[in-house]
C-alpha positions as CSV (number, residue, x, y, z in Angstrom):
1,M,-142.6,84.1,0.9
2,R,-143.4,85.0,-2.4
3,K,-146.3,83.7,-4.5
4,P,-145.9,81.0,-7.1
5,S,-144.9,82.6,-10.4
6,P,-146.9,81.8,-13.7
7,R,-143.5,81.2,-15.6
8,A,-142.9,77.8,-17.8
9,Q,-143.1,74.2,-15.4
10,P,-140.3,71.9,-15.3
11,R,-140.7,68.7,-17.0
12,G,-142.6,66.5,-15.2
13,A,-146.3,67.4,-13.4
14,V,-146.5,69.8,-10.6
15,Y,-149.3,69.3,-8.2
16,Q,-150.7,73.0,-7.4
17,A,-152.9,73.5,-4.4
18,P,-156.1,75.5,-4.8
19,S,-154.9,77.7,-2.2
20,P,-152.2,77.7,1.1
21,P,-153.5,75.0,3.8
22,T,-154.1,77.1,6.8
23,G,-156.6,75.6,9.4
24,S,-159.3,73.4,7.9
25,S,-157.8,74.5,4.2
26,R,-154.5,72.0,5.3
27,V,-157.4,69.3,5.8
28,A,-159.1,69.7,2.5
29,Q,-155.5,69.8,0.9
30,T,-154.5,66.4,2.3
31,L,-157.7,65.0,1.2
32,C,-157.3,66.5,-2.2
33,L,-153.6,64.7,-2.2
34,G,-155.8,61.8,-1.0
35,S,-157.8,61.6,-4.1
36,M,-154.6,61.6,-6.6
37,A,-154.4,58.9,-9.2
38,L,-151.8,56.6,-7.2
39,F,-147.9,55.8,-8.7
40,R,-146.5,52.6,-8.5
41,S,-143.1,54.1,-7.3
42,G,-142.3,57.1,-5.2
43,L,-139.3,58.8,-3.3
44,L,-139.3,59.9,0.3
45,V,-137.2,62.5,0.6
46,L,-136.7,64.0,4.7
47,T,-135.2,66.9,5.5
48,T,-136.2,67.0,9.1
49,P,-133.7,66.1,11.8
50,L,-134.6,62.7,12.9
51,A,-135.3,63.2,16.7
52,S,-138.1,65.7,15.6
53,L,-139.1,63.6,12.8
54,A,-139.9,60.4,14.5
55,P,-143.1,61.5,16.3
56,R,-143.9,63.4,12.9
57,L,-143.5,59.6,11.3
58,A,-146.8,58.2,11.3
59,P,-148.9,60.9,9.3
60,I,-146.0,61.5,7.2
61,L,-146.1,57.9,6.1
62,T,-149.8,57.7,5.9
63,S,-149.5,60.8,3.9
64,A,-147.4,59.1,1.1
65,A,-149.2,56.1,0.9
66,R,-152.1,57.7,-0.7
67,L,-149.9,58.3,-3.3
68,V,-147.6,55.3,-3.6
69,N,-149.0,51.9,-3.7
70,E,-146.3,49.7,-4.4
71,T,-142.3,50.6,-3.5
72,L,-141.8,53.8,-1.6
73,Y,-137.9,54.9,-1.7
74,V,-136.9,56.8,1.2
75,H,-133.5,59.2,1.3
76,L,-132.7,60.9,4.7
77,Q,-130.8,64.3,4.1
78,P,-132.0,65.7,7.6
79,G,-131.3,69.9,7.6
80,M,-131.7,70.2,4.0
81,S,-133.3,73.2,2.9
82,L,-135.2,73.3,-0.4
83,E,-135.0,76.9,-0.2
84,G,-132.5,79.5,-2.1
85,P,-131.2,79.9,-5.5
86,A,-128.4,77.4,-4.6
87,Q,-129.6,73.5,-6.2
88,P,-129.4,71.4,-2.9
89,L,-126.8,68.8,-3.2
90,S,-126.8,65.4,-1.1
91,T,-124.2,65.2,1.7
92,P,-122.8,62.7,3.7
93,V,-125.3,61.6,7.1
94,Q,-123.2,60.3,9.8
95,A,-123.9,56.3,10.6
96,T,-125.0,57.0,14.5
97,F,-126.8,54.2,16.6
98,E,-129.7,57.2,16.8
99,V,-129.3,56.4,12.6
100,L,-129.3,53.0,13.1
101,D,-132.3,52.9,15.6
102,F,-134.2,55.5,13.2
103,I,-134.4,53.0,10.0
104,S,-135.2,50.5,12.6
105,Y,-138.2,52.7,13.9
106,F,-139.0,54.1,10.4
107,Y,-139.8,50.2,9.1
108,A,-141.5,48.8,12.4
109,G,-144.2,52.2,11.8
110,A,-144.2,51.4,8.0
111,N,-146.1,47.6,9.4
112,V,-149.5,49.6,9.1
113,H,-149.2,50.1,5.1
114,P,-148.8,46.6,4.2
115,H,-149.0,47.8,0.4
116,L,-145.8,49.5,0.5
117,D,-142.3,48.3,-0.2
118,I,-140.4,50.6,1.5
119,R,-136.8,50.8,0.5
120,I,-134.2,53.3,2.7
121,L,-131.3,54.4,0.6
122,L,-128.3,54.4,2.1
123,T,-125.9,55.6,0.2
124,N,-125.1,58.7,1.9
125,I,-125.2,57.2,5.3
126,R,-121.7,56.7,6.0
127,T,-119.5,55.3,9.2
128,K,-116.8,56.8,11.0
129,S,-114.1,54.7,9.2
130,A,-112.6,55.9,5.9
131,F,-112.9,53.2,3.6
132,L,-114.7,55.1,1.3
133,P,-114.5,57.5,-1.1
134,P,-116.6,61.1,-1.2
135,L,-120.2,60.8,-2.5
136,A,-120.2,60.0,-6.1
137,S,-121.8,62.6,-8.0
138,S,-123.4,60.3,-10.7
139,V,-127.0,58.9,-10.6
140,Q,-127.7,55.7,-8.6
141,N,-130.4,53.3,-10.5
142,L,-133.0,51.9,-8.8
143,A,-135.4,48.7,-9.6
144,H,-138.4,50.6,-10.0
145,P,-137.4,54.2,-10.7
146,P,-140.1,56.7,-8.9
147,E,-142.8,58.1,-10.7
148,V,-143.2,60.9,-7.7
149,V,-141.0,63.0,-5.3
150,L,-142.7,63.3,-2.0
151,T,-141.0,65.4,0.9
152,D,-141.6,66.4,4.4
153,F,-140.1,70.1,3.6
154,Q,-142.8,72.8,4.5
155,T,-142.7,76.5,3.0
156,L,-143.4,78.9,5.5
157,D,-147.2,79.7,4.1
158,G,-147.9,75.9,3.7
159,S,-147.9,75.9,0.0
160,Q,-147.3,74.0,-3.1
161,Y,-145.1,76.5,-4.0
162,N,-143.3,75.8,-7.1
163,P,-139.4,76.8,-7.2
164,V,-139.4,74.6,-4.4
165,K,-140.8,71.9,-5.9
166,Q,-138.6,72.9,-8.9
167,Q,-135.5,72.7,-6.5
168,L,-137.0,68.7,-5.1
169,Q,-137.0,67.6,-8.3
170,R,-133.9,68.3,-9.3
171,Y,-132.6,67.4,-6.2
172,A,-134.3,64.1,-6.6
173,T,-133.4,63.5,-10.5
174,S,-129.5,64.3,-9.5
175,C,-129.0,61.6,-6.8
176,Y,-131.4,59.0,-8.4
177,S,-132.8,57.2,-11.7
178,C,-136.3,58.5,-12.1
179,C,-139.2,58.7,-14.4
180,P,-139.0,61.4,-17.3
181,T,-142.3,62.7,-16.1
182,L,-141.6,62.7,-12.7
183,T,-144.2,64.3,-10.3
184,S,-143.1,66.2,-7.1
185,V,-145.3,66.5,-4.0
186,L,-144.8,68.9,-0.5
187,L,-146.8,66.8,2.1
188,Y,-148.5,68.3,4.4
189,P,-149.8,65.7,7.4
190,D,-152.1,66.2,9.6
191,Y,-150.8,66.0,13.1
192,E,-154.2,66.0,14.3
193,S,-153.2,68.5,17.8
194,G,-152.5,71.5,15.4
195,E,-149.3,71.6,16.5
196,L,-146.0,70.1,15.8
197,P,-144.7,67.2,17.6
198,V,-141.8,67.7,20.2
199,E,-138.2,65.7,20.1
200,V,-138.2,62.4,21.1
201,S,-135.9,59.9,22.0
202,L,-135.9,56.9,19.9
203,P,-136.2,53.3,21.4
204,S,-132.7,51.6,21.7
205,T,-133.0,48.2,18.7
206,I,-129.2,47.9,18.0
207,R,-127.2,45.8,20.6
208,P,-123.4,45.5,19.6
209,S,-121.8,43.4,21.8
210,S,-119.0,44.7,24.6
211,P,-116.7,46.0,23.9
212,V,-118.5,48.4,21.3
213,A,-119.5,51.4,23.1
214,R,-123.4,52.5,22.6
215,S,-125.1,55.9,22.8
216,P,-127.2,57.3,20.2
217,K,-125.0,60.1,19.1
218,Q,-121.7,57.7,18.9
219,P,-121.0,57.3,15.5
220,V,-121.0,53.7,14.0
221,R,-117.8,52.0,13.2
222,G,-117.6,50.7,9.9
223,Y,-115.9,47.3,9.1
224,H,-114.4,46.0,5.8
225,R,-116.1,42.7,5.8
226,G,-119.6,41.0,7.4
227,A,-122.1,38.4,7.6
228,V,-125.7,38.1,8.3
229,G,-128.0,35.1,7.6
230,G,-131.8,34.1,7.3
231,T,-134.8,32.2,5.4
232,F,-135.6,35.7,3.6
233,D,-138.8,34.1,2.8
234,R,-141.2,37.3,1.6
235,L,-139.0,39.9,2.6
236,H,-140.6,42.1,5.1
237,N,-139.8,45.0,7.2
238,A,-138.1,42.8,9.8
239,H,-135.7,41.4,7.7
240,K,-134.8,45.2,5.7
241,V,-133.6,46.5,9.2
242,L,-131.5,43.4,9.5
243,L,-130.3,43.9,6.1
244,S,-130.1,47.3,6.6
245,V,-127.6,47.7,9.7
246,S,-125.6,45.0,8.2
247,C,-125.3,47.0,4.9
248,I,-124.4,49.9,7.0
249,L,-121.9,48.2,8.7
250,A,-120.3,46.8,5.7
251,Q,-118.1,49.2,3.6
252,E,-116.5,46.5,1.3
253,Q,-118.4,43.1,0.7
254,L,-121.6,41.4,3.0
255,V,-121.8,38.0,3.0
256,V,-125.4,37.0,3.0
257,G,-126.9,33.0,4.1
258,V,-129.8,32.3,3.0
259,A,-131.6,29.0,4.5
260,D,-131.8,26.3,2.1
261,K,-132.5,21.9,2.4
262,D,-132.3,20.6,5.7
263,L,-132.3,24.0,7.4
264,L,-136.1,24.4,5.8
265,K,-137.8,21.7,7.7
266,S,-138.4,22.5,10.7
267,K,-140.3,26.0,9.1
268,L,-143.9,26.5,9.7
269,L,-145.5,25.5,6.3
270,P,-142.7,24.9,4.7
271,E,-144.8,24.0,1.4
272,L,-146.0,27.4,1.0
273,L,-141.9,29.1,1.4
274,Q,-141.0,30.7,-1.5
275,S,-138.3,28.8,-3.7
276,Y,-134.2,29.3,-3.2
277,A,-134.1,31.3,-6.3
278,E,-137.2,33.1,-5.5
279,R,-136.1,34.7,-2.3
280,V,-132.4,35.3,-3.9
281,E,-133.6,37.5,-6.4
282,H,-135.8,39.6,-4.2
283,L,-133.0,40.0,-1.9
284,S,-130.1,40.7,-4.6
285,E,-133.0,43.5,-5.8
286,F,-133.4,45.2,-2.3
287,L,-129.8,44.9,-1.5
288,V,-128.5,46.6,-4.4
289,D,-130.9,49.3,-4.5
290,I,-130.4,50.5,-0.7
291,K,-126.6,50.5,-1.1
292,P,-125.0,49.3,-4.7
293,S,-121.3,50.4,-3.6
294,L,-121.2,47.1,-1.7
295,A,-120.4,43.8,-3.3
296,F,-123.2,41.1,-2.1
297,D,-122.0,37.3,-1.9
298,I,-125.4,35.5,-1.4
299,I,-124.7,31.9,-0.7
300,P,-127.4,29.1,0.6
301,L,-126.6,28.2,4.0
302,L,-126.8,24.4,4.8
303,D,-125.6,24.1,8.3
304,P,-125.8,26.7,11.3
305,Y,-122.7,28.1,11.0
306,G,-122.1,28.7,7.2
307,P,-119.8,31.0,6.2
308,A,-119.2,32.7,9.5
309,G,-118.4,30.4,11.0
310,S,-114.9,29.7,9.2
311,D,-114.0,32.7,6.9
312,P,-111.2,34.5,8.5
313,S,-111.8,37.9,6.6
314,L,-115.4,38.7,8.3
315,E,-115.5,41.2,11.1
316,F,-118.9,40.9,12.3
317,L,-122.4,39.0,12.2
318,V,-125.6,40.7,12.6
319,V,-128.3,38.6,14.0
320,S,-131.8,39.3,15.5
321,E,-133.0,38.8,19.2
322,E,-134.2,35.0,18.7
323,T,-130.7,34.1,16.4
324,Y,-128.2,35.7,19.3
325,R,-127.6,32.5,20.6
326,G,-126.6,31.1,17.1
327,G,-124.3,34.3,16.8
328,M,-122.5,32.7,20.4
329,A,-122.2,29.6,19.0
330,V,-120.7,30.3,15.7
331,N,-118.0,32.6,17.7
332,R,-117.4,29.4,20.0
333,F,-116.7,27.4,17.1
334,R,-114.5,30.4,15.4
335,L,-112.8,30.2,18.9
336,D,-112.2,26.5,18.4
337,N,-110.9,26.7,15.0
338,D,-108.5,29.5,16.0
339,L,-110.4,32.3,14.2
340,E,-111.2,35.5,15.9
341,E,-114.5,36.1,17.3
342,L,-116.9,37.9,15.2
343,T,-118.3,41.4,16.7
344,L,-122.5,40.6,17.0
345,F,-125.0,43.2,16.6
346,Q,-128.2,42.1,18.1
347,I,-131.5,43.2,16.0
348,Q,-134.6,43.8,18.7
349,L,-137.6,41.5,17.6
350,M,-140.5,43.6,15.6
351,Q,-143.3,43.3,17.2
352,D,-146.8,42.1,15.0
353,L,-150.0,44.8,16.7
354,S,-152.2,42.8,14.8
355,H,-151.1,39.4,14.9
356,R,-153.8,36.4,15.1
357,E,-154.5,33.8,17.0
358,N,-151.6,31.3,16.5
359,E,-149.5,33.6,15.0
360,E,-145.8,34.9,16.2
361,D,-146.6,38.1,18.2
362,K,-143.2,39.3,16.3
363,I,-143.2,40.0,12.3
364,S,-142.1,37.0,10.7
365,S,-142.8,34.9,7.7
366,S,-144.2,32.6,9.1
367,S,-147.2,34.8,10.3
368,A,-147.2,35.3,6.3
369,R,-147.3,32.2,5.3
370,Q,-150.5,31.5,7.9
371,R,-152.3,34.0,6.5
372,M,-152.1,32.7,2.7
373,L,-153.6,29.6,4.2
374,G,-157.2,29.9,2.3
375,N,-156.5,32.3,-0.5
376,L,-156.4,31.8,-4.1
377,L,-152.3,31.1,-5.0
378,R,-152.9,30.7,-9.0
379,P,-155.7,31.8,-11.3
380,P,-158.3,28.7,-11.5
381,Y,-158.7,26.5,-14.8
382,K,-161.5,27.1,-17.2
383,R,-163.6,23.8,-17.4
384,S,-165.9,24.3,-20.2
385,E,-167.2,21.0,-20.2
386,L,-168.5,20.2,-17.0
387,P,-172.0,20.9,-16.2
388,A,-173.3,24.3,-16.4
389,G,-173.6,26.3,-12.9
390,L,-171.4,23.6,-11.1
391,Y,-168.3,24.8,-9.7
392,V,-165.8,21.7,-8.6
393,I,-163.1,21.9,-6.1
394,G,-160.8,19.0,-5.6
395,L,-159.9,18.1,-2.4
396,T,-156.7,16.1,-1.7
397,G,-153.8,16.2,1.0
398,I,-151.6,13.5,2.3
399,S,-152.6,10.9,4.5
400,G,-154.1,11.9,7.8
401,S,-154.1,15.5,6.8
402,G,-157.5,15.9,7.8
403,K,-159.4,15.6,4.2
404,S,-162.5,14.1,5.5
405,S,-162.9,16.3,8.5
406,V,-162.4,19.8,6.0
407,A,-164.8,18.1,3.3
408,Q,-167.6,17.7,5.8
409,R,-167.0,21.4,7.1
410,L,-167.4,22.6,3.5
411,K,-170.6,20.5,3.4
412,G,-171.8,22.5,6.3
413,L,-171.5,25.4,4.3
414,G,-173.1,24.5,1.3
415,A,-171.2,22.6,-0.8
416,Y,-171.8,19.0,-2.5
417,V,-169.0,16.2,-1.5
418,I,-168.2,13.4,-3.6
419,D,-165.8,11.0,-1.3
420,C,-163.9,9.2,-4.1
421,D,-162.9,6.2,-1.2
422,Q,-166.6,5.5,-1.6
423,L,-166.8,5.5,-5.0
424,G,-164.4,3.1,-5.1
425,H,-165.8,0.6,-2.9
426,R,-169.1,0.8,-5.2
427,A,-166.7,-0.1,-8.2
428,Y,-165.3,-3.0,-6.3
429,A,-168.7,-4.3,-5.1
430,P,-170.1,-7.3,-7.0
431,G,-172.2,-5.7,-9.9
432,G,-169.9,-2.4,-9.5
433,P,-168.3,-1.3,-12.9
434,A,-165.1,-2.6,-12.2
435,Y,-165.5,-5.8,-10.1
436,Q,-165.6,-7.9,-13.3
437,S,-162.4,-6.2,-14.7
438,V,-160.4,-6.5,-11.4
439,V,-161.6,-9.9,-11.0
440,Q,-160.1,-10.8,-13.8
441,A,-156.9,-9.1,-13.7
442,F,-155.9,-10.6,-10.4
443,G,-158.0,-14.3,-10.3
444,T,-160.5,-15.4,-7.6
445,D,-158.1,-15.8,-4.9
446,I,-158.8,-11.9,-3.8
447,L,-162.5,-13.1,-3.1
448,H,-164.3,-13.7,0.2
449,K,-166.1,-16.6,0.2
450,D,-169.6,-14.5,-0.8
451,G,-167.5,-13.0,-3.6
452,I,-166.6,-9.6,-2.5
453,I,-163.6,-8.6,-3.2
454,N,-161.0,-8.5,-0.3
455,R,-159.3,-5.4,-0.4
456,K,-156.7,-6.7,2.1
457,V,-155.6,-9.2,-0.2
458,L,-155.8,-7.1,-2.9
459,G,-153.8,-4.4,-1.1
460,S,-150.9,-7.2,-0.6
461,R,-151.1,-7.8,-4.2
462,V,-150.1,-4.4,-5.6
463,F,-148.3,-3.2,-2.5
464,G,-144.6,-2.6,-3.6
465,N,-145.2,-3.6,-6.9
466,K,-145.9,-1.1,-9.2
467,K,-146.4,-3.1,-12.4
468,H,-149.3,-4.7,-10.7
469,L,-150.3,-0.9,-9.2
470,K,-150.3,0.7,-12.3
471,K,-152.6,-2.6,-14.0
472,L,-155.3,-2.1,-10.8
473,T,-155.0,2.0,-11.1
474,D,-155.5,2.1,-14.9
475,I,-159.2,0.0,-14.5
476,M,-160.1,2.0,-11.2
477,W,-159.0,5.5,-12.1
478,P,-161.3,6.0,-14.8
479,V,-164.2,4.2,-13.5
480,I,-164.3,6.6,-9.9
481,A,-164.1,9.4,-12.6
482,M,-166.8,8.5,-14.3
483,L,-168.7,7.7,-11.2
484,A,-167.3,11.5,-10.0
485,R,-169.4,12.9,-13.2
486,E,-172.4,11.1,-12.0
487,E,-172.7,12.4,-8.8
488,M,-171.4,15.9,-10.5
489,D,-174.8,15.4,-12.2
490,L,-176.8,14.9,-9.1
491,A,-175.4,17.8,-7.5
492,V,-176.9,19.7,-10.4
493,A,-180.5,18.1,-10.0
494,E,-180.0,19.3,-6.0
495,G,-179.4,22.5,-7.4
496,K,-175.7,22.7,-5.7
497,Q,-173.6,25.8,-7.0
498,V,-170.1,23.9,-5.7
499,C,-169.2,20.4,-5.5
500,V,-165.9,19.3,-3.5
501,I,-164.7,16.0,-5.1
502,E,-162.4,14.5,-2.2
503,A,-159.5,12.5,-3.1
504,A,-156.1,11.2,-1.9
505,V,-155.1,10.6,-5.2
506,L,-156.6,13.6,-7.1
507,L,-153.3,14.6,-8.9
508,E,-152.1,10.9,-9.5
509,A,-155.4,10.1,-11.4
510,G,-155.2,12.9,-13.5
511,W,-158.3,14.2,-11.8
512,Q,-157.4,17.6,-11.8
513,S,-158.8,17.6,-15.4
514,M,-162.4,17.6,-14.1
515,V,-162.0,20.5,-11.4
516,H,-162.0,24.6,-11.1
517,E,-159.3,24.6,-8.5
518,V,-157.5,21.8,-6.6
519,W,-157.5,22.7,-2.8
520,T,-154.8,20.8,-0.7
521,I,-154.3,20.2,3.3
522,V,-151.0,20.0,4.6
523,I,-149.9,19.0,7.7
524,P,-146.3,18.6,9.1
525,E,-145.0,14.8,8.2
526,T,-144.7,13.7,12.2
527,E,-147.8,14.8,12.8
528,A,-149.3,12.7,9.8
529,V,-147.4,9.7,11.2
530,R,-148.8,10.5,14.5
531,R,-152.2,10.5,13.1
532,I,-151.7,7.5,11.4
533,T,-150.8,5.5,13.8
534,E,-153.6,6.5,16.4
535,R,-156.0,6.4,13.4
536,D,-155.3,3.2,12.0
537,G,-153.0,1.0,14.5
538,L,-150.1,1.0,12.4
539,S,-146.5,0.9,13.4
540,E,-144.5,4.7,12.5
541,A,-142.5,2.5,10.1
542,A,-145.7,1.4,8.2
543,A,-146.9,4.9,8.4
544,Q,-144.0,6.6,6.8
545,S,-144.0,3.9,3.8
546,R,-147.6,4.7,3.2
547,L,-146.8,8.4,3.5
548,Q,-143.8,7.6,1.1
549,S,-145.5,6.0,-1.3
550,Q,-147.8,9.3,-2.0
551,M,-146.7,12.6,-3.7
552,S,-145.3,14.7,-1.1
553,G,-147.4,18.1,0.5
554,Q,-144.9,20.1,-1.4
555,Q,-145.6,18.4,-4.9
556,L,-149.2,18.4,-3.8
557,V,-148.6,22.6,-3.0
558,D,-147.3,23.1,-6.4
559,Q,-150.2,22.3,-8.2
560,S,-152.8,23.8,-5.9
561,H,-154.8,26.8,-6.0
562,V,-155.9,26.9,-2.2
563,V,-154.0,25.7,0.6
564,L,-155.2,24.7,4.2
565,S,-153.8,23.5,6.8
566,T,-155.5,21.4,10.4
567,L,-152.3,21.7,12.4
568,W,-154.4,23.5,15.0
569,E,-157.1,23.4,16.9
570,P,-160.6,22.4,15.0
571,H,-162.0,26.1,15.7
572,V,-159.2,27.5,13.9
573,T,-159.9,24.7,10.6
574,Q,-163.0,26.2,11.1
575,L,-162.4,29.7,10.1
576,Q,-159.7,28.9,7.3
577,V,-162.4,27.0,5.7
578,E,-164.7,29.5,6.4
579,K,-162.2,32.1,4.9
580,A,-161.9,30.3,2.0
581,W,-165.3,29.8,1.2
582,A,-166.2,33.3,1.6
583,L,-163.3,34.2,-1.2
584,L,-164.6,31.4,-3.3
585,Q,-168.2,32.8,-3.2
586,K,-166.8,36.3,-4.6
587,R,-164.4,34.0,-7.5
588,I,-167.7,32.7,-8.2
589,D,-169.9,35.5,-8.2
590,A,-167.3,37.4,-10.4
591,I,-167.6,34.7,-13.3
592,Q,-170.8,33.4,-13.4
593,P,-172.2,32.1,-15.9
594,F,-169.5,29.5,-15.4
């Protein structure tokens, strides 16, 4: 191999290694690459045959993850050489079950790099059908034009050889829209053993229904139209396998059903689901990126069958292991309505090797939502009018959500707790700041013989009567807010740094104006009804009526900075609270004085 010549560089930056890496110097180059400034987006061109590439994948991804911190596009071109005078061209890759399994294997391996948004590009992966024309020579636009192009291709002497890198740049820009200042890097992953790994057989993760043949080298048949469905909340790598297989199978149109409305009610922590519009936006960008030649029909999925149960033009349906029975039900429904069965393709669940207690052992959006508990979801309010040196949290949630228990846990961690129910009792008491106003507004017949306000009688007056309820809250809420501010002064006097205002009506009363952050506790409505009936002795109907008179959990979460849940065992709640508290302390340390 000849040495790099000192001739002029092509457009864009070209990383030059200090010396060809052999032995310990190979490790030094890896470290040098790791110290480079990160790129937001990159394109990884893989040229190794798939069977040989699979065992090398982990170190290759690790090397790429040191350079790219957001979107990493992946282009499969097994067997391509970047050496020689002729510019390499993108050629079709036959879609076999080995290719599908490799895509699944790749996405599963990428889970150890959660900061990376991996997108395996499918334009050059072709099924054995003749539906599509030859590969177009036009450049494919990408949502995030790569700033760096990487490859596993290695020169004979292991150097960052300029002509090879120039070929890599030319190849990348001939296929995809890239940044004008495109950087190129030849990856030399550290394989630890010092020897290149041998070929391995990829695990079979894609299972077609009979009578479709299934062997690694078996070409995959293409279909005109097909369907896939899911919630697609916080698009993750298991979703991407499902969608990628669907895109390879479909040659003209892919119908994508996105669960909405009633289909979301049974989801874990539905309050933290992305909106339908947000899910569709992310889904659409991903699909158009990986296969722009397809027509995508993204529609709301409002029942278990969706268009797969009624559209006669559909030919296949891609499902996961856990939705396979649903796919079978779709086919029974189609047969009952004189429609042909769909060919089912079942995708194996992707295991989550780092799942925590009470999380699913598979990669799932439910686990992702659980991991959001305790995190800051939006910037805190700036409240210069609050006492100096005191950070105020407003703690709220629907009835039965466990506000008091969480408040006590926060108190145990050092917070000063203000219970607005207790402040209400003080305000109602004879001589209290709201006593005379309430008696004048509702009459002396709301009093016990000893002059104390009978809260049950008063409650019956305002329940279901919006006019009377507003009259009462117009009296009580300003008084409770005044008492809460007095309590804040006491918290400062005691040297407290964090004050928690526990209030079921925090947002209805507008008390978010006197807190830095709103923390909401969520539980399913069915669990809230169970707790209320056990705690207060109410009927289920009465408990549901109470909940319907309050803001819903979703309405509260939409205005919250931190969300917690007491759905699981007490020690899990404690871990959540401790996590939220630790993150809060970091925020406070970062903004002092406040």
